[in-house]
Structures are given as C-alpha cells and as structure tokens.
N, C-alpha and C positions, 0 to 999 in steps of 0.2 A: 312260739305258736302254742296256744292253749288247747289242750286236747282232753277228751273224756277218758281218763285212765282207770278210774275206779267206779264201782257202782254206788248208787245212793244207799243201798242196804249197808255196804261197808262204811260209808261216811256216817250214816245215822248211828250205827253201832258205836263208832268212835266218839261222836258227839254226846251220846248218852252216858259215856264214862266220865265226862267232865261236868263242872258246875259253874265255872267262872268264864266270863266273857267281857268284852268291851262294847257297850252300847253307844252309838252315836246318833243323836237327834239334831234337829236344826233349831237354833235359838231364835229369839225375837228379832235379831238383826241379820238373820239368814246366814249365820256362821255355824260351823259344826261344833257340837258340844259332846264330848266323850266322857264316859264314866264307867268304872268297873262295876259289874253286877254279878249276882248269883242267878242262875237260870235253871229252870226245869223244862223238860220236853213233854209234850202231850202224850197221852197213852198211845201205844202202837196201833190200836184199832181205830183211833181218831185221825183226823187230818193232821198233818205234821205242822207244828208250830211251837214257839217258845213262850214260856211264862216267866215273868219277872215280878217279884213283890216289891212294891214301893209305897209311897205315901201320896195322897192327893195333893199335898202342899209342895212336893219336891219340884225342882226346876224341870226335870225330864218329863214329868207328867204334864206340866203346863206346855212345854214345847211340843209334845206329841198331840195334845188337844189342838194346837194351832197348826201343826204340820205333821201328818202321820208318817212321812217318809223317814226311815231309819236304816241303820246297818248294825249288824252284830258280828263281831270278830271273836271266834273261839280259838285260843292259843293252845299249842301243844309244845311246851318248853322241853328242852333236853336237860334232864335233871343231873345226869352224870357228865355230859360233855358240854360244859357251860359256854364254850366259845362258839358252839354251833348255833346258827339262827333257829328260832322257834318255828315250828310248822304252824299252819293256821287254816281255818275255814272262815270265809267271809260271806255272810248272808245279807242280802238287801231285801227290803220289804216294807210293809206298812204295819203300823202298830195301832192298837186301839186300847182304850181303858176298859177293863173288865172288872166286875165286882169281885170282892174278896171271897165270896161264896161260890165262885165259878167252879163247877165240878171237875173239869179237866185240869184247871190250874191247881186245885187242892190235891188232886191225884199226883200231878207232876212234882209237887213239893213234899210228897210223902215217900219218894223213891230213894232219897239219900239222906244220911244223917245230918249233914251240914244244912240241907234245905229244910229238913224238919225243924232244926234249931232256929232257922230264920223265920219260919212260919209260927213258931211256938213262943214268940215274944209275949211279954205282958199284955193281956187283953186291952188294957187302957192305951198302950202304945199302938195297938192295931186298930183303934177306932176309925182312923182315916186310911187304913190300908186298902190298896187296890192291886190288881194284877195289870201289868202291861202284857198284852197278848201280841206277839210278833208273828205276822203271817208272811212267810218268806216268798220271794219270787222264785221261779223254777230253777234258775241257774245259780250255783254256788261256786265261788272262786276259792281254790285251795292251793296250798303250797306245802309240799313235803310230807303230808300225812300218808303213812303207809310206804314211804320210800326210805330206804336205808341211808344212813349218814355217809357211807362210802360212795354210793351212787351220787348223792348230792354234792359231795366234795369234788368228784370228778367232773361234774357238769351241773352247776347249781341251777342253770336255766331249765333243766329237765324236771325240776320240782314243781313247776307251775302246771296246774290242770284245772278243769272244771267238772262239776258233777251236776246232772239234771235231776231234779226231784220229779218223780212220776206225777202226771196230771191228777191221777186219782187220789194222791196224797195231799193235794193242795186245796185250800178253801176256794 
C-alpha cells in the first residue's frame, strides 16, 4: 500500500541537493527512451518544475516535441552500503522546450557548481542550446528517501510511499 509518509517540503529539500536524474521520453515508435541528465530546480518562489539543458538536435528534444509525456527518476544511491538498493523519487509530467534565455532555467543552473559548468560551455556549442522544462504531475512516487537502511532491511515494502505536490506549487 502506497501512503503519504513525508511532506513535499521534505522531498523538495532532498531533490534540490541532487543534480542527476534519468529522463524517459517516448520515441517515434512509441517506445520509452531513457537518458541520464543533469537537472536544476525552479526558484522556490516559482512554480515547482525541473530544467534540463540540451540541444535542439538531440533525440530527447525531438521526442518531446512529438510527445510531451515524460518521467524523471532522481536516484539516491547508498555510497557506503553498496549492496543496498538506491532510494528514488519518480516524477511524471509533461515537458516543453523553453529558450536558453529562460529566466528560471538560468537561475536553476546557477545554483550548483556542476550545473554552472554545464551551462558555461563554449558559446559556439550553446548556439542550439535549449531547456527542457518538466512540469510534474501532483503525485510523486518514492522509495526509501528519509527511511533508514535498518527499517528497509526489516521490511523493504515499507519503503514505498507517495508525496503530493501542493496545487499552488504546480503550473
């Protein structure tokens, strides 16, 4: 049974600590296409969404133009206990292509060093750069975030829960 165990504020705080996720889009043959990405999160005062830098020519951009339905999985690996399964948050939503001068997207990519490095590539390489803006659905499916490894080991099925993004934080 999936239950609401933690607040969205807690989850958002954890998501903002990370920068890597796995984006899944639907390809031209209606098959899932997953790729690792670096993401930034919109400013706290704005509606909650994710920003991903990409190129107009990349497959994920073409797939999103054709079908905006996507999912994003943010993983939380256990760095010291390698045999333990990673925790995660899975967001479903719709994506849109936003210009590279999008104010919130630029803000999101100034918040962490790795993101600043991704956005500060050679200007010639960024000529076709765009943001993918992912607007999540209200329900986020999670596993293990905020739950101790001992509790998960005793009953791994207790690690499943969902979090609801408040309506005022959604587009």
